[in-house]
N, C-alpha and C positions, 0 to 999 in steps of 0.2 A: 369238164366243168369243175370248178373249185369245190372242194368238199366243205360246205358251210354248216357250222353249227347254228341252231336256232334256239333263242331263249326269249324270255318275257320280262318286261319291266312293268310293274304296276304301282300306281300312286294312291289307290283306294279313294278314287274321286267320288264326290257326292253330286248326283244329278239334281237339277232344279226340282224342288219339292221333296227331295229325298232326305235321309237321315244318315248320320255317321255310322250307326250300328248296322245299317243295311250295306254301306260301302265296305265295311270290314268283312262282313259275312260274304259279300260278293268276291272279295279277294281270296278268302278261304276256299270258296267254291272254284275259283279260277285256278288256284295252284293245284288243286286236285285234278281238274280237267287238264292242266298243263302236264302233269305227271302221267296221266292216262294217255295223252296224245304223244308223249315221247320228247317233250322239250328238254333241252340240256340243263338250263338253270332258270330260276325265278327270283328276281330281285325286287325289293320294295324301297321306296324313297323316304326321305326326311324333309318335311315341309312344316312351316310354322306360321301361325296367324293368317292362315288362308282358309276361309270358311268352306270352300268347295273341295278341300282335301282333308281326309281323315288320318292320313299316314304321317304322324309326327314323331314316332319312336320306332324306327325299323328294328332295333335290337329286340324290342318286346314282341313285335309282330312276327319276326322270324322264329322266335321260340315257339309261338303258337302254330305257325305253319309247319315247323319241324314235327310237331306232335300229330299232325293230321296227314303226313306224307311219309313215304318210305325211302325213296331213292333220288328224287330230283334235287339238284344243288340249290341252295338257298343263300341269299345274300342281300347286301345293302347297295342301293344304287342312288345315293350313297349315304354314308355317315358324313355329315358336314363337320369335318374335324375341328375347325376353329370354335365351334359351339361347345366343345367338350374337352375334358382332360384326356390326354393320351393314355394314361394309366387306366382310367375307367373304360375307355374303348377297348383296350387290350384285355381287360378282365371280362368285359361283356362277351367278346368274341371267343375268348378261350373257353368260357362257360358254354357258349353255344356249341363250340366244337366238341365238348364232352357230351352234349345232349344229342348231337347229330354228327358223329364222327365221319370225317371225309366228305361232308356235304356243305360246308359253310364257306362263303366268300365274304371278304371285307372290301367293299368298294368305298373309297373315300374321296371327298372333294373339299374345296375351300370356299364355295359359295355359301351365303347365309341360309339358304333354304327358305327364304322369305324376305323380310325387310331388315335393314340394319338396326333399327331400334329394337326389334325382337331379338336379333342376334346378340346385341349388347346386354340384354336382360338375361339371356341364356348363359353368356360368359362375359361378365363385366370387364375382364382383362383383355378382351379381343381388340386388337389394334388394326385388324383387317390388312395386315402386311404379309406379302408373299414369303419373306424370310422367316416369319413366325410359323407359317404353315409348313415350310420345309423342315424347320426344327422339330415340329410336332411329328412329322412323318418319320424322321430319324429316331425320335424317342419311341415311337410305336414299334419300329423294327427292333430297337434295343430291348424293349419289354418282351417282345415275342422271342427274342434270343436269350433272355435271362442275363442280360449284360448291363443292367442299370446299377451303378455304384454311386452312392451319395456319401457325404461326409459322416453320416451316421450309420453307414453300412449298406448292404445289398438290399434292393427293393425288387420283389418279384410280383408279376401279374398273376394272380391266383384265380383259377387253378392252373397249375403247371401241366401242360399237355405235351404229348409226344409229337403230334403233328400240328402245325400252325395253319390257320386259314390263309389262303393266298390274298395278298393285298393288290387291289386294282385301283389305279389312279384315274379319276374321272376328270374330263376336261371338255369344254365346249368352245374353246378358243385356240387350243394348241399350245398355250403358254406352259402347260405342265408336261408336255411331251418329253422334253429333254430331262426334266426331273425324274419322270417315270423310268426313262431309259438309264440314267445314271444309277438309280437305285435298284434296277433289276425288277421292276414291278410290271404287272399287266397294265395295258392302256385301254380305257373305255372312252370313246369319243361320243359326246352327246349331240348327235346331229338333230335330234328332236328339239334341241334348244337353238342351235345355230348350224347352218349348213356351210358356213364360210370356213375355208382352211382345213377341211377334214383330210384331204389327200396329202397336203404338205405336212400336216402334223404327224400323220402316220409314217410318212417317209422319214421324217426327222427322227422319230422314235426308233424306227428299225435301224437306221444308220448309226445311231449312237448307243444302242442297247448294250448294257453290260450284264452278262449272265449272272444269275443268282441261284441259290439252292431251290427256291420255289419255282422260279421261271428260268430254266436253262436256255430258253430261246424266247424271243419277243412274241407276245400274244396280243391280238387286237380285237376289240369288240366295237362295233358301231351300233349305237342305240338310235332308233328312228321310229317315228309314228308309222304304223302299218294298219291300214283299214281294208279288209278283204271282204267281199260280199258276193252273193250268188249272181248278181246282175250288175252291169255298169251303172244303171240308174240308182240302185241302192248304194253302191260304193260312192257315187258322186254326192248323194245326200249326206252320207257320213262325213265325207271330206268337207263339204260346205259348212256343216255344223261345227266341225273342229276349227276350220279357218275363221269362222265367225267368232268363236271363243278367243282365238289368238288375237284377233283385231280388237275385241273389247278389252282384253288384258292390256294391250299396248296403250289403250286410251284410259286405262284405270277404271273401267266400268263394270268389271265382272265381280258380282257379289253372290250370285244365286246358283252357280254351277252350270253344267251343260244343259242348254234348252233343247226341246224336241225340234226336229227339222221344220215341221209345219209352222212353228212360231217365228222362224227366221227366214223362210224361203222367199218372202216378198220384202225383205229389209231394203230400205233405200240407200244402197251403198254409193258413196261419192267416187269420183275418179281416183282420188288419193287412197280411198279404202281399197279399191280393187287392185291398185298397184301394190299395196302392202300384202294383200291376200295372195297375189301372184308370187311375191317374194317368199312368203311363208310356205308356199307349196313345196319348196325345196326341202322342207323339214319333214316331209311325209311321203309315203308311198300308198297309193290307193288304186283299187280296181278289182277285177275278177281274179280268181286264183291264178290262172296262167299269166295274166298281166302283172300281178304282184310278184310272182315267182321270177319272171324275166327281169323286173326292175331290181329285185334283191340280188340276183346273180350279177347283174351289171355293176351294182354298187360295190359289192364285195370284191369283185375282180378288179374294178377300176381303182379302188382305194387300198387293195391288198389287205383286206380284213379277214380274220379267221372265223368271225362269228357275227351274226346280226341279232340284236336284241330288240324285239318288237314291243312297242308301247301302243296303247289304244285308249281313247276316251270316247264313249258313246253315251247318249241319253239312256237308251234301253240296255240293261246289262246283257240281255240275250244277244244283242248285236255284237257286243264285244266277244262273247264266248263263241259265237258263230264265226267271227273273223279269225280267231285263233284255231278253230277246228278246220276251217278251209285251208289255212296256211299249213297246218300240219299235214293235211291230206295231200296237198299239191306237192309237198316236198317228201312225201312218203316217209315221215318220221316213224320210227319203230314204236308201236304202241305197247303199253304195259297191260298184260293180260288181266291182272287182278289188282287194280289200284286200291289204295287205302280207303276205307269207308269209315267215317266217324259215326 
C-alpha cells in the first residue's frame, strides 16, 4: 500500500445561524485536534466577500495557529497571489517562518478567492492574466532568494531567514501543473473544487518536473472533501448536506451558510438538480472509516499522489471533529502524547 500522508484544509466556515468568532475558534480547536491526532499539515484558505466563510487573511490566522500548536506544519491553501504584492507575501511568510521555524508552507493560487469585483478592490492593478501570475511567482522566488535588484539598489524581503517556506502551487484545472513543474514547486490539486483532469495534471507535472533546492523531487497533494462518520446513515446525511450547499452555490442562492440536514432532507430536487449533485459527488469522499480509507487509498494510488488533504464542512462542528478523528484512527496516525493546550 502507498505510504500516504494525511493533512487538513480548513476554511473557517460559518454554519447557518452561527458567527464568525465561533468559526475562527472552531478552526483553533480543530488545529489542536489535528496535531493531537497526528496529521501532517494544516492549511487555511483565503476567501473574500463570502458571508459564510470567516477565513479572509490566512497569514494572520496562521500566526495565531502557530502560537497554539507545537509541531504540525501550517500553511495557506492558499494565498491568492494576484490579490497581493509579491514582496508583501514574501515578508509575511518569512516572518511566519521566524515565528514557527520549519513549520510553514506557502500555498499560492491565481483564483480571486471570491468575485472579480472584490479582487479588483483588493488589487486595482489586477488584470486577471496568467502571464502576470507567472511573473509574480517568479518575483516571489527571487525575494525568497534575496536576488531582487532594482535601479535603486537591492530590495530584500524582511526578515531575512535561513530557511524558506516551501511554495506549493494550487490548481483545480491542471493549467498550472506545467508552471509548477518548470519552477520546481510542489503541486496541490484542488479536487474539492473540480474532479476533472486531476490524473492528467499530476502526470504532466511529474513528467516535466525540474528539481529545485526546496523540492529535489516532485511532490503532489490532492485536496478533497472527506466526510467520515460512525455509520453509513450519518455519512450520507453529511454528504447530502454538502451536496445541497454545492447546488445552491451553483444557483447563486447560498447566503446563510451550511444548513442542518433536517432542513434540507425533504427538499424538492429537480432531475437537473440531481444530475448536478451526482456530478459533484466526484469532489468528495464519504462513508464509514473503512469505506473512506479504501477510497482515499484508491485515489492516491490511481493519481500517484503523495498526500491527501481532507476538507470538511458540516453544520455541527462536532461532526467535523469526529470525521477527522475517525480518519486519523483508521489510518493509525501517530498521536501526539502531550498536545499544546492554550
